[in-house]
One Martini backbone bead per residue (centre of mass of N, CA, C, O) as a GRO file, in nm:
protein
  507
    1MET     BB    1   0.722   3.206  -6.079
    2GLU     BB    2   0.978   3.374  -6.024
    3LYS     BB    3   0.839   3.571  -5.827
    4LYS     BB    4   0.759   3.362  -5.615
    5PHE     BB    5   1.044   3.267  -5.549
    6ASP     BB    6   1.152   3.542  -5.454
    7PHE     BB    7   0.955   3.574  -5.224
    8PHE     BB    8   1.036   3.314  -5.061
    9LEU     BB    9   1.332   3.389  -5.035
   10GLN     BB   10   1.293   3.650  -4.874
   11PHE     BB   11   1.131   3.527  -4.646
   12ALA     BB   12   1.350   3.327  -4.550
   13PHE     BB   13   1.569   3.545  -4.481
   14CYS     BB   14   1.388   3.681  -4.260
   15ILE     BB   15   1.294   3.426  -4.073
   16LEU     BB   16   1.547   3.251  -4.007
   17PRO     BB   17   1.689   3.424  -3.785
   18LEU     BB   18   1.454   3.406  -3.585
   19ILE     BB   19   1.450   3.098  -3.550
   20VAL     BB   20   1.744   3.067  -3.462
   21GLY     BB   21   1.730   3.259  -3.220
   22GLN     BB   22   1.509   3.109  -3.062
   23THR     BB   23   1.658   2.838  -3.044
   24ALA     BB   24   1.907   2.940  -2.894
   25ARG     BB   25   1.757   3.052  -2.649
   26ALA     BB   26   1.623   2.786  -2.567
   27GLN     BB   27   1.886   2.628  -2.527
   28GLN     BB   28   2.008   2.817  -2.319
   29SER     BB   29   1.778   2.788  -2.114
   30GLY     BB   30   1.791   2.474  -2.091
   31ASN     BB   31   2.109   2.477  -1.992
   32GLN     BB   32   2.044   2.627  -1.751
   33LYS     BB   33   2.104   2.650  -1.431
   34PRO     BB   34   1.988   2.646  -1.138
   35MET     BB   35   1.953   2.848  -0.872
   36ASN     BB   36   2.136   2.906  -0.607
   37ILE     BB   37   2.041   2.948  -0.247
   38ILE     BB   38   2.135   3.185   0.014
   39PHE     BB   39   1.972   3.254   0.324
   40ILE     BB   40   2.031   3.532   0.543
   41LEU     BB   41   1.913   3.573   0.880
   42ALA     BB   42   1.865   3.833   1.091
   43ASP     BB   43   1.831   3.976   1.421
   44ASP     BB   44   1.763   4.300   1.479
   45HIS     BB   45   1.868   4.454   1.219
   46ARG     BB   46   1.964   4.737   1.121
   47TYR     BB   47   1.972   4.919   0.825
   48ASP     BB   48   2.241   5.111   0.934
   49ALA     BB   49   2.426   4.860   1.063
   50MET     BB   50   2.670   4.941   0.845
   51GLY     BB   51   2.962   5.047   0.742
   52PHE     BB   52   2.883   5.172   0.450
   53MET     BB   53   2.668   5.379   0.578
   54LYS     BB   54   2.803   5.575   0.798
   55LYS     BB   55   2.639   5.600   1.082
   56ILE     BB   56   2.850   5.424   1.253
   57GLN     BB   57   3.125   5.522   1.382
   58GLY     BB   58   3.354   5.235   1.362
   59LEU     BB   59   3.202   5.032   1.215
   60GLN     BB   60   3.262   4.681   1.131
   61THR     BB   61   3.159   4.516   0.799
   62PRO     BB   62   3.312   4.335   0.566
   63GLY     BB   63   3.092   4.137   0.464
   64LEU     BB   64   2.867   4.344   0.395
   65ASP     BB   65   3.044   4.528   0.223
   66ARG     BB   66   3.098   4.315   0.009
   67MET     BB   67   2.812   4.272  -0.085
   68ALA     BB   68   2.774   4.566  -0.183
   69LYS     BB   69   3.021   4.580  -0.380
   70GLU     BB   70   2.947   4.292  -0.540
   71GLY     BB   71   2.645   4.396  -0.531
   72VAL     BB   72   2.331   4.461  -0.370
   73HIS     BB   73   2.152   4.746  -0.245
   74VAL     BB   74   1.855   4.764  -0.058
   75ARG     BB   75   1.739   5.072   0.066
   76ASN     BB   76   1.405   4.984   0.053
   77ALA     BB   77   1.354   4.786   0.308
   78PHE     BB   78   1.070   4.590   0.437
   79VAL     BB   79   0.836   4.519   0.683
   80SER     BB   80   0.505   4.426   0.778
   81THR     BB   81   0.636   4.317   1.058
   82ALA     BB   82   0.808   4.410   1.367
   83LEU     BB   83   0.844   4.074   1.414
   84CYS     BB   84   0.958   3.774   1.421
   85SER     BB   85   0.726   3.571   1.345
   86PRO     BB   86   0.564   3.731   1.130
   87SER     BB   87   0.805   3.784   0.940
   88ARG     BB   88   0.887   3.486   0.891
   89ALA     BB   89   0.613   3.402   0.774
   90SER     BB   90   0.625   3.603   0.534
   91ILE     BB   91   0.876   3.488   0.402
   92LEU     BB   92   0.764   3.183   0.370
   93THR     BB   93   0.468   3.279   0.223
   94GLY     BB   94   0.405   3.577   0.102
   95LYS     BB   95   0.246   3.699   0.357
   96TYR     BB   96   0.048   3.852   0.557
   97ALA     BB   97  -0.037   3.839   0.885
   98HIS     BB   98  -0.357   3.843   0.840
   99THR     BB   99  -0.326   3.577   0.664
  100HIS     BB  100  -0.136   3.374   0.830
  101THR     BB  101  -0.179   3.452   1.160
  102VAL     BB  102   0.114   3.525   1.269
  103VAL     BB  103   0.090   3.793   1.493
  104ASP     BB  104   0.294   3.656   1.696
  105ASN     BB  105   0.515   3.477   1.916
  106ASP     BB  106   0.251   3.267   2.000
  107ALA     BB  107   0.110   3.201   1.753
  108PRO     BB  108  -0.018   2.956   1.588
  109LEU     BB  109   0.014   2.747   1.331
  110PRO     BB  110  -0.134   2.684   1.059
  111ALA     BB  111  -0.192   2.389   0.880
  112ASN     BB  112  -0.214   2.535   0.572
  113LEU     BB  113   0.070   2.616   0.548
  114ILE     BB  114   0.307   2.713   0.287
  115PHE     BB  115   0.636   2.678   0.224
  116PHE     BB  116   0.846   2.754  -0.032
  117PRO     BB  117   1.048   2.504  -0.012
  118LYS     BB  118   0.840   2.295  -0.107
  119TYR     BB  119   0.848   2.377  -0.408
  120MET     BB  120   1.153   2.321  -0.442
  121GLN     BB  121   1.149   2.025  -0.387
  122GLN     BB  122   0.956   1.956  -0.630
  123LYS     BB  123   1.196   2.070  -0.833
  124GLY     BB  124   1.481   1.934  -0.691
  125TYR     BB  125   1.562   2.056  -0.435
  126GLN     BB  126   1.779   2.118  -0.181
  127THR     BB  127   1.694   2.156   0.167
  128SER     BB  128   1.774   2.393   0.441
  129PHE     BB  129   1.796   2.440   0.806
  130PHE     BB  130   1.946   2.710   1.020
  131GLY     BB  131   1.811   2.783   1.340
  132LYS     BB  132   1.581   3.020   1.384
  133TRP     BB  133   1.234   2.992   1.406
  134HIS     BB  134   1.011   3.111   1.589
  135MET     BB  135   0.695   2.967   1.568
  136GLY     BB  136   0.478   2.936   1.781
  137ASN     BB  137   0.408   2.580   1.843
  138THR     BB  138   0.684   2.436   1.710
  139ASP     BB  139   0.951   2.511   1.801
  140ASP     BB  140   1.211   2.264   1.694
  141LYS     BB  141   1.065   2.124   1.484
  142PRO     BB  142   1.047   1.982   1.203
  143GLN     BB  143   0.981   2.113   0.878
  144PRO     BB  144   0.825   2.161   0.604
  145GLY     BB  145   1.063   2.178   0.317
  146PHE     BB  146   1.302   2.011   0.469
  147ASP     BB  147   1.572   1.791   0.450
  148HIS     BB  148   1.726   1.975   0.657
  149TRP     BB  149   1.758   2.005   1.027
  150LEU     BB  150   1.827   2.307   1.239
  151SER     BB  151   1.751   2.381   1.584
  152PHE     BB  152   1.576   2.573   1.845
  153ARG     BB  153   1.448   2.696   2.125
  154GLY     BB  154   1.323   2.970   2.060
  155GLN     BB  155   1.577   3.200   2.109
  156GLY     BB  156   1.791   3.084   2.258
  157VAL     BB  157   2.151   3.071   2.269
  158TYR     BB  158   2.489   3.171   2.249
  159TYR     BB  159   2.580   2.937   2.449
  160ASN     BB  160   2.572   2.607   2.460
  161PRO     BB  161   2.384   2.454   2.275
  162THR     BB  162   2.080   2.288   2.169
  163PHE     BB  163   2.011   2.074   1.900
  164ASN     BB  164   1.784   2.011   1.641
  165ILE     BB  165   1.868   1.720   1.447
  166ASN     BB  166   1.643   1.565   1.283
  167GLY     BB  167   1.497   1.514   1.592
  168LYS     BB  168   1.768   1.550   1.759
  169GLN     BB  169   1.917   1.602   2.065
  170ILE     BB  170   2.219   1.816   2.056
  171LYS     BB  171   2.489   1.882   2.228
  172GLN     BB  172   2.714   2.127   2.243
  173PRO     BB  173   3.003   2.243   2.291
  174GLU     BB  174   3.195   2.377   2.513
  175GLY     BB  175   3.210   2.723   2.424
  176SER     BB  176   3.016   2.753   2.209
  177TYR     BB  177   2.891   2.945   1.924
  178THR     BB  178   2.608   2.983   1.752
  179THR     BB  179   2.690   3.138   1.496
  180ASP     BB  180   2.922   2.947   1.421
  181LEU     BB  181   2.769   2.679   1.415
  182LEU     BB  182   2.565   2.743   1.190
  183THR     BB  183   2.771   2.797   0.969
  184ASN     BB  184   2.921   2.524   0.981
  185HIS     BB  185   2.677   2.341   0.928
  186ALA     BB  186   2.605   2.457   0.652
  187ILE     BB  187   2.878   2.388   0.512
  188GLU     BB  188   2.876   2.086   0.569
  189TRP     BB  189   2.623   2.030   0.403
  190LEU     BB  190   2.729   2.141   0.134
  191ASN     BB  191   2.970   1.930   0.112
  192VAL     BB  192   2.742   1.667   0.116
  193ARG     BB  193   2.584   1.713  -0.110
  194ASP     BB  194   2.407   1.688  -0.400
  195LYS     BB  195   2.570   1.796  -0.693
  196LYS     BB  196   2.313   1.745  -0.896
  197LYS     BB  197   2.171   1.960  -0.719
  198PRO     BB  198   2.006   2.208  -0.619
  199PHE     BB  199   2.012   2.478  -0.364
  200PHE     BB  200   1.871   2.554  -0.029
  201VAL     BB  201   1.957   2.800   0.221
  202TYR     BB  202   1.864   2.855   0.573
  203LEU     BB  203   2.019   3.112   0.762
  204SER     BB  204   1.922   3.154   1.112
  205HIS     BB  205   1.989   3.388   1.330
  206LYS     BB  206   2.012   3.510   1.652
  207GLY     BB  207   2.162   3.730   1.563
  208VAL     BB  208   2.087   4.043   1.744
  209HIS     BB  209   1.954   3.941   2.005
  210ALA     BB  210   1.827   3.981   2.291
  211GLU     BB  211   2.065   3.936   2.496
  212PHE     BB  212   2.373   4.042   2.439
  213GLU     BB  213   2.641   3.809   2.304
  214PRO     BB  214   2.945   3.803   2.231
  215ALA     BB  215   3.205   3.693   2.116
  216LYS     BB  216   3.498   3.670   2.275
  217ARG     BB  217   3.665   3.809   2.034
  218HIS     BB  218   3.451   4.080   2.062
  219ALA     BB  219   3.478   4.162   2.340
  220GLY     BB  220   3.518   4.517   2.370
  221LYS     BB  221   3.562   4.649   2.085
  222TYR     BB  222   3.325   4.899   2.151
  223ALA     BB  223   3.357   5.034   2.441
  224LYS     BB  224   3.480   5.330   2.314
  225LEU     BB  225   3.250   5.402   2.146
  226PRO     BB  226   3.082   5.654   2.045
  227ILE     BB  227   2.771   5.793   2.132
  228VAL     BB  228   2.508   5.865   1.898
  229CYS     BB  229   2.223   6.029   1.923
  230PRO     BB  230   1.921   6.074   1.836
  231PRO     BB  231   1.713   6.351   1.808
  232SER     BB  232   1.450   6.182   1.930
  233MET     BB  233   1.534   6.085   2.225
  234TYR     BB  234   1.420   6.370   2.394
  235ILE     BB  235   1.113   6.447   2.322
  236THR     BB  236   0.992   6.270   2.587
  237ALA     BB  237   1.142   6.413   2.807
  238THR     BB  238   1.146   6.512   3.169
  239ASP     BB  239   1.454   6.418   3.224
  240SER     BB  240   1.750   6.588   3.139
  241SER     BB  241   1.975   6.424   3.314
  242LYS     BB  242   1.941   6.198   3.102
  243GLN     BB  243   2.236   6.088   2.936
  244TYR     BB  244   2.335   5.943   2.604
  245GLY     BB  245   2.571   6.071   2.484
  246LEU     BB  246   2.558   6.222   2.180
  247LEU     BB  247   2.369   6.481   2.059
  248THR     BB  248   2.153   6.524   1.798
  249ALA     BB  249   2.054   6.781   1.631
  250PRO     BB  250   1.781   6.913   1.519
  251GLN     BB  251   1.671   6.991   1.160
  252THR     BB  252   1.373   7.039   1.269
  253THR     BB  253   1.067   7.039   1.348
  254VAL     BB  254   0.916   7.019   1.678
  255ASN     BB  255   0.636   6.825   1.804
  256TYR     BB  256   0.550   6.808   2.138
  257THR     BB  257   0.233   6.774   2.144
  258ASP     BB  258   0.198   6.519   1.910
  259ILE     BB  259   0.266   6.286   2.109
  260PRO     BB  260   0.206   5.994   2.194
  261GLU     BB  261   0.135   5.859   2.498
  262TRP     BB  262   0.266   5.576   2.462
  263VAL     BB  263   0.548   5.692   2.407
  264ARG     BB  264   0.598   5.843   2.667
  265LYS     BB  265   0.553   5.593   2.863
  266GLN     BB  266   0.772   5.391   2.736
  267ARG     BB  267   1.036   5.515   2.831
  268TYR     BB  268   0.944   5.379   3.122
  269SER     BB  269   1.043   5.065   3.024
  270TRP     BB  270   1.132   4.779   2.876
  271HIS     BB  271   1.124   4.971   2.587
  272GLY     BB  272   1.299   5.195   2.741
  273VAL     BB  273   1.572   5.401   2.813
  274ASP     BB  274   1.498   5.445   3.142
  275TYR     BB  275   1.404   5.099   3.169
  276MET     BB  276   1.563   4.880   3.036
  277TYR     BB  277   1.494   4.574   3.114
  278HIS     BB  278   1.452   4.672   3.406
  279GLY     BB  279   1.770   4.759   3.450
  280ALA     BB  280   1.980   4.530   3.333
  281ILE     BB  281   2.099   4.763   3.131
  282PRO     BB  282   2.289   4.988   3.008
  283PHE     BB  283   2.292   5.174   2.729
  284ASP     BB  284   2.593   5.160   2.655
  285ASP     BB  285   2.618   4.850   2.664
  286PHE     BB  286   2.393   4.785   2.466
  287TYR     BB  287   2.520   4.926   2.221
  288HIS     BB  288   2.797   4.776   2.214
  289ARG     BB  289   2.695   4.474   2.220
  290TYR     BB  290   2.546   4.479   1.959
  291LEU     BB  291   2.794   4.532   1.773
  292GLU     BB  292   2.956   4.282   1.872
  293THR     BB  293   2.743   4.063   1.792
  294LEU     BB  294   2.750   4.132   1.480
  295GLN     BB  295   3.033   4.023   1.397
  296ALA     BB  296   2.963   3.716   1.357
  297VAL     BB  297   2.759   3.761   1.134
  298ASP     BB  298   2.957   3.889   0.937
  299GLU     BB  299   3.147   3.641   0.925
  300SER     BB  300   2.938   3.453   0.803
  301VAL     BB  301   2.911   3.594   0.534
  302GLU     BB  302   3.208   3.568   0.449
  303LYS     BB  303   3.221   3.256   0.461
  304VAL     BB  304   3.005   3.194   0.248
  305ILE     BB  305   3.128   3.346   0.007
  306THR     BB  306   3.398   3.200   0.008
  307TRP     BB  307   3.282   2.921  -0.050
  308VAL     BB  308   3.153   2.977  -0.322
  309LYS     BB  309   3.421   3.056  -0.465
  310GLU     BB  310   3.585   2.796  -0.405
  311GLN     BB  311   3.359   2.621  -0.573
  312GLY     BB  312   3.269   2.784  -0.837
  313LEU     BB  313   2.945   2.917  -0.784
  314GLN     BB  314   2.899   3.230  -0.852
  315ASP     BB  315   2.731   3.211  -1.134
  316ASN     BB  316   2.490   3.015  -0.964
  317THR     BB  317   2.475   3.208  -0.699
  318MET     BB  318   2.275   3.325  -0.422
  319VAL     BB  319   2.312   3.584  -0.176
  320VAL     BB  320   2.101   3.660   0.106
  321TYR     BB  321   2.051   3.953   0.313
  322MET     BB  322   1.856   3.983   0.625
  323GLY     BB  323   1.613   4.130   0.829
  324ASP     BB  324   1.332   4.073   1.033
  325ASN     BB  325   1.402   4.352   1.173
  326GLY     BB  326   1.444   4.614   1.342
  327PHE     BB  327   1.597   4.885   1.558
  328SER     BB  328   1.628   5.067   1.853
  329PHE     BB  329   1.846   5.365   1.965
  330GLY     BB  330   1.627   5.589   2.107
  331GLU     BB  331   1.404   5.651   1.943
  332HIS     BB  332   1.159   5.809   2.114
  333GLY     BB  333   1.275   5.648   2.372
  334LEU     BB  334   1.343   5.371   2.224
  335ILE     BB  335   1.341   5.025   2.200
  336ASP     BB  336   1.340   4.800   1.972
  337LYS     BB  337   1.024   4.744   1.819
  338ARG     BB  338   0.691   4.722   1.648
  339HIS     BB  339   0.687   4.985   1.548
  340ALA     BB  340   0.646   5.242   1.267
  341TYR     BB  341   0.919   5.328   1.264
  342GLU     BB  342   1.191   5.320   1.070
  343GLU     BB  343   1.390   5.144   1.259
  344SER     BB  344   1.175   4.902   1.258
  345MET     BB  345   1.073   4.853   0.938
  346ARG     BB  346   1.358   4.859   0.856
  347VAL     BB  347   1.600   4.679   0.643
  348PRO     BB  348   1.840   4.480   0.552
  349LEU     BB  349   1.943   4.433   0.189
  350LEU     BB  350   2.140   4.181   0.030
  351ILE     BB  351   2.290   4.099  -0.303
  352TRP     BB  352   2.476   3.808  -0.417
  353ALA     BB  353   2.535   3.777  -0.788
  354PRO     BB  354   2.767   3.768  -1.027
  355GLY     BB  355   2.582   3.622  -1.263
  356MET     BB  356   2.345   3.877  -1.243
  357VAL     BB  357   2.468   4.127  -1.098
  358LYS     BB  358   2.568   4.436  -1.035
  359PRO     BB  359   2.814   4.588  -0.901
  360ASN     BB  360   2.769   4.838  -0.685
  361SER     BB  361   2.451   4.848  -0.639
  362VAL     BB  362   2.127   5.023  -0.635
  363ILE     BB  363   1.806   4.988  -0.488
  364GLY     BB  364   1.506   5.201  -0.466
  365GLN     BB  365   1.294   5.017  -0.440
  366ILE     BB  366   1.024   4.873  -0.291
  367ILE     BB  367   1.084   4.617  -0.049
  368MET     BB  368   0.951   4.315   0.086
  369ASN     BB  369   0.919   4.026   0.265
  370VAL     BB  370   0.688   3.911   0.066
  371ASP     BB  371   0.902   3.905  -0.192
  372LEU     BB  372   1.092   3.660  -0.153
  373ALA     BB  373   0.939   3.403  -0.236
  374PRO     BB  374   0.877   3.477  -0.538
  375THR     BB  375   1.175   3.516  -0.614
  376PHE     BB  376   1.284   3.232  -0.553
  377LEU     BB  377   1.089   3.083  -0.740
  378GLU     BB  378   1.175   3.212  -1.007
  379LEU     BB  379   1.474   3.118  -0.987
  380ALA     BB  380   1.353   2.806  -0.988
  381GLY     BB  381   1.107   2.794  -1.201
  382ILE     BB  382   0.849   2.907  -1.034
  383ASP     BB  383   0.538   2.971  -0.993
  384LYS     BB  384   0.329   3.175  -0.844
  385PRO     BB  385   0.115   3.149  -0.616
  386ALA     BB  386  -0.201   3.283  -0.584
  387ASP     BB  387  -0.174   3.339  -0.251
  388MET     BB  388   0.048   3.531  -0.299
  389GLN     BB  389   0.124   3.883  -0.209
  390GLY     BB  390   0.377   3.898  -0.335
  391SER     BB  391   0.669   3.997  -0.539
  392SER     BB  392   0.879   3.967  -0.787
  393PHE     BB  393   1.235   4.111  -0.829
  394VAL     BB  394   1.402   4.006  -1.074
  395ASN     BB  395   1.388   4.242  -1.279
  396ILE     BB  396   1.549   4.439  -1.104
  397LEU     BB  397   1.813   4.271  -1.099
  398LYS     BB  398   1.804   4.307  -1.434
  399ASP     BB  399   1.734   4.621  -1.481
  400ASN     BB  400   1.398   4.604  -1.468
  401THR     BB  401   1.172   4.861  -1.346
  402ALA     BB  402   0.900   4.915  -1.504
  403SER     BB  403   0.716   4.669  -1.365
  404TRP     BB  404   0.713   4.796  -1.092
  405HIS     BB  405   0.439   4.852  -0.847
  406ARG     BB  406   0.558   4.938  -0.581
  407ARG     BB  407   0.473   5.242  -0.370
  408SER     BB  408   0.411   5.094  -0.088
  409VAL     BB  409   0.397   5.051   0.259
  410PHE     BB  410   0.269   4.791   0.466
  411TYR     BB  411   0.148   4.793   0.813
  412GLU     BB  412   0.153   4.560   1.106
  413TYR     BB  413   0.039   4.550   1.457
  414TYR     BB  414  -0.024   4.341   1.743
  415TRP     BB  415  -0.126   4.321   2.036
  416GLU     BB  416   0.044   4.227   2.346
  417ALA     BB  417   0.040   4.090   2.657
  418SER     BB  418   0.355   4.098   2.716
  419PHE     BB  419   0.343   4.402   2.551
  420PRO     BB  420   0.120   4.657   2.632
  421GLN     BB  421   0.256   4.934   2.535
  422THR     BB  422   0.181   4.847   2.237
  423PRO     BB  423  -0.025   4.910   1.994
  424THR     BB  424  -0.221   4.871   1.752
  425THR     BB  425  -0.077   4.886   1.412
  426PHE     BB  426  -0.107   5.103   1.127
  427ALA     BB  427   0.057   5.147   0.797
  428VAL     BB  428   0.170   5.397   0.552
  429ARG     BB  429   0.437   5.417   0.295
  430SER     BB  430   0.594   5.628   0.108
  431ASP     BB  431   0.852   5.811  -0.035
  432ARG     BB  432   0.748   6.055   0.184
  433TYR     BB  433   0.503   5.937   0.347
  434LYS     BB  434   0.346   5.881   0.683
  435TYR     BB  435   0.083   5.671   0.814
  436ILE     BB  436  -0.049   5.634   1.154
  437TYR     BB  437  -0.261   5.378   1.302
  438TYR     BB  438  -0.448   5.353   1.602
  439ASN     BB  439  -0.586   5.073   1.778
  440GLY     BB  440  -0.767   5.073   2.080
  441VAL     BB  441  -0.673   5.380   2.147
  442TRP     BB  442  -0.643   5.683   2.330
  443ASP     BB  443  -0.509   5.857   2.059
  444ILE     BB  444  -0.272   5.971   1.834
  445ASN     BB  445  -0.199   6.010   1.525
  446GLU     BB  446   0.029   5.991   1.230
  447LEU     BB  447   0.229   6.238   1.032
  448PHE     BB  448   0.495   6.223   0.781
  449ASP     BB  449   0.774   6.402   0.638
  450LEU     BB  450   1.052   6.236   0.530
  451GLN     BB  451   1.208   6.452   0.372
  452ASN     BB  452   1.195   6.680   0.623
  453ASP     BB  453   1.150   6.420   0.853
  454PRO     BB  454   1.338   6.147   0.916
  455TYR     BB  455   1.280   6.134   1.252
  456GLU     BB  456   0.987   6.183   1.332
  457MET     BB  457   0.909   6.496   1.494
  458ASN     BB  458   0.655   6.605   1.300
  459ASN     BB  459   0.337   6.601   1.357
  460LEU     BB  460   0.073   6.648   1.091
  461ILE     BB  461  -0.227   6.571   1.178
  462ARG     BB  462  -0.316   6.899   1.237
  463ASP     BB  463  -0.232   6.991   0.956
  464THR     BB  464  -0.410   7.146   0.711
  465ALA     BB  465  -0.198   7.125   0.472
  466HIS     BB  466  -0.209   6.782   0.524
  467ARG     BB  467  -0.496   6.659   0.500
  468LYS     BB  468  -0.509   6.531   0.218
  469ILE     BB  469  -0.272   6.327   0.245
  470GLY     BB  470  -0.384   6.186   0.496
  471LEU     BB  471  -0.649   6.081   0.365
  472GLN     BB  472  -0.518   5.924   0.135
  473LEU     BB  473  -0.359   5.726   0.316
  474LYS     BB  474  -0.599   5.613   0.469
  475ASP     BB  475  -0.740   5.499   0.222
  476GLU     BB  476  -0.508   5.313   0.135
  477LEU     BB  477  -0.497   5.140   0.389
  478PHE     BB  478  -0.802   5.038   0.383
  479LYS     BB  479  -0.786   4.918   0.104
  480TRP     BB  480  -0.578   4.705   0.169
  481LEU     BB  481  -0.734   4.562   0.394
  482HIS     BB  482  -0.977   4.491   0.219
  483GLU     BB  483  -0.828   4.337  -0.025
  484THR     BB  484  -0.675   4.139   0.213
  485ASN     BB  485  -0.856   4.067   0.459
  486GLY     BB  486  -0.776   4.296   0.723
  487LEU     BB  487  -1.041   4.397   0.907
  488GLN     BB  488  -0.973   4.147   1.089
  489ILE     BB  489  -0.861   4.048   1.383
  490PRO     BB  490  -0.645   3.773   1.454
  491LEU     BB  491  -0.743   3.606   1.708
  492LYS     BB  492  -0.541   3.437   1.961
  493ARG     BB  493  -0.467   3.160   2.138
  494THR     BB  494  -0.219   3.151   2.380
  495ILE     BB  495   0.020   3.136   2.585
  496ASP     BB  496   0.079   3.117   2.913
  497ASN     BB  497   0.219   3.424   3.088
  498ARG     BB  498   0.246   3.416   3.411
  499GLY     BB  499   0.571   3.369   3.422
  500ASP     BB  500   0.594   3.652   3.318
  501HIS     BB  501   0.723   3.950   3.449
  502ARG     BB  502   0.563   4.137   3.221
  503TYR     BB  503   0.297   4.002   3.322
  504LYS     BB  504  -0.032   4.095   3.481
  505GLY     BB  505  -0.193   3.861   3.443
  506SER     BB  506  -0.399   3.574   3.571
  507PHE     BB  507  -0.509   3.427   3.269
   0.00000   0.00000   0.00000
């Protein structure tokens, strides 16, 4: 009997600490407040157009620099489609463009799409939207999933906008600047919110979309900033007399033969450096005004973070900054986005959450726009819906990278009638190689070794030494399309564009 008692006593001493520990952790988890989230989305912001990146000498972005210093910089962030509407739909649904079918800026929204803020509402979150919606046929109408709504039609304007605020058209004061207005409206809503509930804010800027108009206080700030052109800017040029700024000499082999014909031809077009926007603006002014327009967006970031700290919410609030797609500054003779080159598909992604992430840290894993929705839902304590194709990267933010599975970026862009210069494009990018496949056009595909050729100037598609890796990537691309039901192009009837001066169709 005494031996039995000793056994039970020893067992109790062993198991009791475990039970107490589990109970304490459960109580701690139960008492933890839901994470507040402020998501700031910029338009057409290059992944390297931030001061701390030191790519554009003289560029000042103290707000974004602060986010990186006090938070996390995701250096390998990508979009699945480098175009406003498809990328925004992917952010809101966690799905690829061929799944949500918002494949261009005119395609109507399917009625069955559910945006992730709807799930947050059901969990008790207050949700709000401020800014550019720009998806399909919805215009500026309030959308499901948001308790408070502020938007504008189409691309909007930089000065003196009219906002749709919860269904009412309200003209803003004369001389007012859209970036400032959106930030102020967001903070005003935060100040009057129900403080007993967690909140989600979607602050969606028009900046820095063309045609660029900086706030008056920033106009001319970078007028004398030297322009340093990328080394790939002139590889398609036939007229060497046209020079823009200082040319960066290529540090790699340049394959002048295997440049796709559509790239050569687009150089002198709406989205090409030699006839950009059909001659509406010189390249130098375009370059400088882009950077000046970015300044107000940077100030918006600073203002939001300052508000969070003033309210004492920094331990339980996450601020996320991202671009909806990248932007070209003359690479391959191109401006704009849409294509699958690095400057188009890569985006800035910064995460500020003092109560959760280590300051001044860098995440090297590949993160895509489809991963935002699952991540926000997990932070809100919501399971990822089965139809979401992205994955939560909360574990990475907590410094647990072992479970992260994404090893490649998958990319798709569908031909648009309004901009017929760029073909339907599919691509897969690993940490070293990128394979680009062009559909429906008589042209050459592309393969790049990004480690040795970061500016994508040496197309290896005919290089027999790289045939194996090229075929492997092609197989991986089509396997992804097959497994995600993307082998059929989702053709949509869109808005009649005959009034668009860029469109040559008659019907």
